[in-house]
N, C-alpha and C positions, 0 to 999 in steps of 0.2 A: 479460398485457402491461399491463393496466397498471398491475402497479407495476413494469417494470424500465423504458415508463414514465418515471414518479415519483422513479428512486432512479439510473438507470445510465442519465448525460445522454449518454456515447459512442454509445446503439447508433447513434441513425439516424444515424452520422457515419460507418456502416460498410460497407461490401460488402452486395450480399443475399448474396453466398455464407459471406461474414463475419456476416450478421447468425446466417442459417441454422446455425451448424459453431457463435456462440453459444450459441443454443439451443438445442441437446443436447446440450451440454456442462453447461451450466445445469442440463435435467433431470438426468443426471447424476449432477450434483454434490450437487444437494440429494435426490436416489435415494439415492446413497451413502453421502455425510455423517453421521455421529451428529452432531443437530442436542439439544442441550438446555436446556432451559427453566427455570433458579435463578429460582425469584419467580414467576416466568408463563408463558404458552405459549409455545408456540410453533407461529407462524402460515405460513403461504406470506409474509407481509410481509416475516416476519425474513427466511426464507429468500432471497428473491429480495434484499431490499439487501443478504447482506452473501454469499453464495453471485456475484452477481449480478459484484461487484465482484473478487473473489479468482476465478472465469475467466475476465474481459478481461487483467490481469496479465499469463497465458499464455496469451492467446487466438492469437497468432502463429509462439507454442512449440511444433518437434513432441509426441506423445506426451498435451498437455495438462494435465487434471486427474490423470493420474498425477504426476504432482510433488506433489500435494499424499497422496498414497498414503502418508506419515507424522503426516500427522494423525488424530489418535483419536479427537478430539470438540471441539465447539464448542460452549463456556455460555455460554448469553444472559442477562444480569444488565436485570432493569429500574434504574432513571435516567441521570445524565451521566457515575456514572464506577463503578469495582467498590471499592463503601469500604470492605473489608477491606485492596483492597492503593494502598487513595486514587492509581484512576490511570484513564488514559479505555480501557486494552487490555497485554494483558497474553498474553505463551505460557510455558509454561508444558513445559521440555525433559528430559525424559527421554534416557536413550540411544540404546532403539528408537524412540519418537515422542513427538508431541511435541499441547498442546491447547493452544486462542486461547478465550480470554477474551474482551469485549464488551460493554461496554453498551450497554444496545441507547438509548437516546434519544440517546447521541453518534453512536452510527451510522447514529439516523439522522444526524444535522446534519450528519455526515464527507460525506453523500450529495447532501446537500438544500441547505446552509444558507451561505451568501456567507461562509466562513472563507478561505480563498484558500491557502490553502496545506497544509495539515492535514485528513489522509484514514485514523484508524486503522483500519481497517479491511485498505486497503493498508498500512500497516505490520505489522499481526504477521500477515498474509498474505505480506511480501516477510521477516518473518525465519525463517517456515516455509520459505523454497527456504533461507533459510541454510541449516538445518538441513538437510537433506538428506545431510549429510556428518558426521552428529551433532556438529556445529560449529556456532557462532552463534559468526559471528570473522569479520560482511561477506566471506564471501568465500564463493559459492554457485562451488564452481571445479567440480561435477558437470553445471551447467548450460553448461561454455564449452571453448570448445577450448582445447590445450596455449599456445597464443598467445594467446589471449582472455583467461586467467587471471594468465601476468603481465604482460600490460599491467594488468588489474584489480591484484594484487596494488603493480602501481608506482603506483598513481591514488590506490588505496584502502588506505595508509599511515598508521600513528600519525605520519608526517611531515607531510603532502601539509599539512596549518592549520600546521601549528612549523615550517615551510619557506616559509613568507610574508615578509611584514616585516609587525611590529608594525599597525599598520592597518589593513592585508587579512589579518592576522592574527585580533584581536577584529572584522572585518567578519563574516568566516567563521565562527567561534566562536558569534554571535551569530544567524546567522543561522541557519542549523543548530539553535539551540536545545538548545546538548549540554551546557551546563549544567544542566540535568533530568536527568541523571545521574552527574558528575563534577560538581568542580571545579579548576577553570582551573590550570593550572599553566604558565605563558611555559620554564621549567627546563625540563618533563619530560612526552613526549610520549606519555606511558601515559596520560596521561590523557583521553585521545582514543579514545573508545565505537567502535573500528568499526564493527561493528555494528550499535548506534543511529546511527548513521551511514548507513548505508547504508540501514536501513531509513528512516530520515526522506529521504532525499534519493529513495526510489521513490517517499512521499505526494508529495514538489514534481515530479520527474518527470512525475508526469500531470497536476498540480493546478495548479500551475505552473512550465511550463515553460521560457516564457524567464528569468523570474526565475533559475532552476536554471543554465539558459547561460550567461546575462552572470556571475553570480558563482563559477560552479564548472565549465568548459567542461568540461577534460575527465571530473566526475564525467557529466557527462552521455552523452558523448561514448562512455561506456563502460556504462552503460544499456543504451542504443540497442541497442547490442551486444544482449545480455541481453531486452531486453524484444522486437526486433525489431519494433520501433516509432520514431518517430519526431512525439509529439505537437505539435510545431510545428504542422508541415510536415500530417499527417491529421485534426489537429482543432482546426478553428478557437475560435477564445479563446470558452472558454466564462463562461455569465450564471447564474453559479445561483443559482439562486431565493432567499429571504431564508430562509425555515422551512417545517418542512413539510406546515404547513397548504397553501402556495402550491402546492407542489412534490403533492399529494395534488388539487388542484383541479386546475390543469397535464393533469395527466393525462387524466383524468377530459374535461377541453370537446381536450383531443387537442393544444393546442401547449404544449411546454416551454420556450416564452422568454416571461419577465415582461416 
């Protein structure tokens, strides 16, 4: 329970029924998922830090962690980046299965540090949900009804940003950090990576929901439909602790807020 208090700030805001379901799904996730340490030992702390957020993402959906059936392996690396890729996290996709690669120090920071709008765990598991139809295109169609999928396709489109005014377009491009994947081209909407827009907006949906709703209300509404939760209504504005050591101390002393 200590590591849940340390890494899963949302747990105390769940109803008692949701808490029980969360624990059951987390136990199942840890039991069934293939964690692989690359240069470090896999511990209960690592499994809960990663698994807690993966479970949270699908907590309100029927079938729960069944949606991660395509994740073949979760590889955890020491340090704050994946050295060979110079990135924080990575989903390597094949036709039938995918593999998630995470840097342990970044995992800790995602769950405990006051980074405000970033959570690499959410980012990579959003990709895993996107990959259910074997294509990472920002359209998790298998998780949506026909009407929901039509609305999703309308909103999560390459024209979503380019159809805005020049000022709004520039603000959205910077807000979502899409320049990390492609150079911006004002004349070509194909520069927008919809798969990354979905993964980044998933991070923001849970980490800075007020900002996301203000900047992109249509995206926020689509994500409410997908994840079946309204973070603005159901989770008070959280106060992340500033580092891992404060998080561990907070968990030990029973106080989540600093």
